C-alpha positions as CSV (number, residue, x, y, z in Angstrom):
1,X,-172.1,95.2,15.6
2,X,-174.1,95.6,12.6
3,X,-175.7,92.2,13.4
4,X,-176.4,92.2,16.4
5,X,-178.2,95.3,15.9
6,X,-179.7,93.8,12.6
7,X,-180.5,90.8,15.7
8,X,-182.5,94.1,17.8
9,X,-184.7,94.6,14.7
10,X,-185.5,91.1,14.2
11,X,-186.5,89.9,17.1
12,X,-188.3,93.4,18.3
13,X,-190.0,93.6,14.7
14,X,-193.9,92.3,14.8
15,X,-194.6,89.7,14.6
16,X,-195.6,88.5,10.7
17,X,-198.3,86.3,11.7
18,X,-200.7,85.7,14.4
19,X,-199.3,81.7,14.7
20,X,-195.7,83.1,14.9
21,X,-193.8,81.5,17.8
22,X,-190.4,80.7,17.0
23,X,-188.1,83.0,15.7
24,X,-184.9,81.5,14.0
25,X,-180.9,83.1,13.6
26,X,-178.6,81.5,11.6
27,X,-174.7,82.0,11.8
28,X,-171.8,80.0,11.0
29,X,-169.9,81.4,14.2
30,X,-172.1,82.1,16.9
31,X,-170.1,81.3,19.4
32,X,-168.4,84.3,18.5
33,X,-170.8,86.9,18.3
34,X,-171.6,87.0,22.4
35,X,-173.9,90.4,21.7
36,X,-176.2,87.9,19.7
37,X,-176.0,84.9,21.5
38,X,-177.4,86.9,25.0
39,X,-180.8,87.6,23.0
40,X,-181.7,83.4,22.2
41,X,-182.7,81.0,24.6
42,X,-181.5,78.6,22.7
43,X,-178.8,77.5,20.2
44,X,-179.4,74.6,18.1
45,X,-175.9,73.0,16.4
46,X,-175.7,70.8,13.2
47,X,-173.2,68.9,13.2
48,X,-172.3,66.5,10.2
49,X,-169.0,64.2,9.3
50,X,-166.1,67.1,8.0
51,X,-166.3,64.2,4.7
52,X,-170.3,66.2,3.9
53,X,-169.3,69.0,5.0
54,X,-166.4,69.2,2.5
55,X,-168.7,67.9,0.5
56,X,-171.6,70.9,0.8
57,X,-168.6,73.4,1.0
58,X,-166.7,71.5,-3.1
59,X,-170.6,72.1,-4.6
60,X,-170.4,76.2,-3.5
61,X,-167.2,76.3,-5.1
62,X,-164.5,75.5,-2.4
63,X,-161.0,73.9,-3.2
64,X,-160.6,70.6,-0.7
65,X,-157.8,73.0,0.5
66,X,-160.0,75.9,0.9
67,X,-162.8,73.7,2.4
68,X,-159.7,71.8,5.4
69,X,-158.6,75.4,6.3
70,X,-161.9,76.7,6.6
71,X,-163.0,73.4,9.0
72,X,-159.6,73.5,10.4
73,X,-160.7,77.7,11.7
74,X,-164.1,77.1,13.4
75,X,-163.1,74.1,15.1
76,X,-164.0,74.0,18.3
77,X,-166.9,76.8,17.7
78,X,-169.5,75.2,18.4
79,X,-168.7,73.6,20.9
80,X,-171.7,73.4,23.4
81,X,-169.5,75.2,26.7
82,X,-169.6,77.9,24.2
83,X,-172.7,78.5,25.3
84,X,-173.2,78.2,29.6
85,X,-176.2,78.9,30.5
86,X,-178.3,78.5,27.3
87,X,-180.9,75.3,26.0
88,X,-177.8,73.9,23.1
89,X,-179.4,71.1,20.8
90,X,-177.2,69.1,19.1
91,X,-178.6,68.2,16.1
92,X,-177.1,65.1,14.2
93,X,-176.6,66.0,10.2
94,X,-175.5,62.3,8.8
95,X,-177.2,62.5,5.1
96,X,-175.8,64.2,2.4
97,X,-177.2,67.6,0.9
98,X,-180.1,65.8,-0.9
99,X,-181.6,63.4,1.0
100,X,-182.3,66.9,4.0
101,X,-183.7,68.2,0.8
102,X,-187.0,65.2,0.7
């Protein structure tokens, strides 16, 4: 409920500039928040190989076991079928984080 209110406020607030056409909401497990999904026109899903995901979680201080547990808990939550009626775009991220920053 709190997050849905914040997103509603975000979408309802005035544009910061006249050129603002798009607004984005980043969420790790968006499919678990149907009230937020309902507000969206599109859902973009970034996919990365498990090893890349493990490396990124390690840089956040997680052990391999903690990272694997998180990945397991999120498995299947990003299937396009979970966002019925929405345009779903898949972004395949095959890079390590350093190359994304360039």
